[in-house]
N, C-alpha and C positions, 0 to 999 in steps of 0.2 A: 504494500500500500504506500502511495506517495502522499506527502503532506506539503502544504504551502505555508509560507511565512509572510508577514506584512511588516514593513518598516518605513520610516522616513529618515533613518540614520544615513547620512551621506557616505560615511566610510564603509559601512556594510554594503551599500548599493554598489559603490565603485569597486570594491574588492570582488563582489559576486560577478559583476560585468567583466572586469579585466581577467579574472580566472578563466572565463569562457571565450576570451578573445573578442568581446563585443566592444562597440564604440557608441558613445552618446551622439544622438542625431535628432534632427527634426525632419518632418516630412515636407518636402518642397511644395509650395502652392496651397498649403492648408491654413495659412495665417489670415487673420482679419484685423483690421485697424492696428492696434499696438501689439498684436500677437504675431510672432514670427512663424508659427506653425506647430503642429502636434509633436510632442516629444516621443521619441522611440529609442530603444536600444537595438542597434543593428549588428547582426552577426554575418559579416561579409562572406565567410566560408559557406554559409547556408543559403545566401541570397545574393544575386547579382543586380539588384534593382538600382536604377539611377535616381530614384525618388528621394533618397536620403541625403541630407546635408549634415556633414560631420560638424560637431561643435566641441568646444573644450568643456571640461568638467565644471568650471566656475559658471559659465553661461548656462549650462544644463541645469545646475542646481539652483541658480537664480530663478529660472522659469519654473522649475519643479516646486519651489517654495511659493512663488507668486500664485501658482494655480492650486496650492494647498493639496498636493498629491501625496499618496503613499505608494510604495512599491510592493506589489504582491508577487512572490516568486517561489520557485520550487528548486530545492537543491538536487534531489535525485528523482529519477523516474521510478515507477513501480518495480522495474527490473534491476534497479540499482545503478543504471547508467546516469551520468551527469546530465542534468536537465538545463535547458535554456528557456523554459516556460517562465513568463513574467507578464505583468500588465500593470498599468497605472490606474489607481482607483482614487476616488475622492477621500481625503482625510476626514475622519470623524472627530 
């Protein structure tokens, strides 16, 4: 059985992403007014999409906090393999 965790701790998020060779990004063309676009974690070895705009961690976490997000993530799949499952959810 796999379980998920939820956090807004920047160091936990950055460590999880970097351990899986992910990069902080936003999706091009999704921003409105003062919003530059939807935040995403991109795993280039799993996807070759051109829709992602890489950003540095400081900018990523500025937007993450501005939008009051939490990071929902899974460490391992049910079979024990390292998981890249994650999503951003509204912080309660």
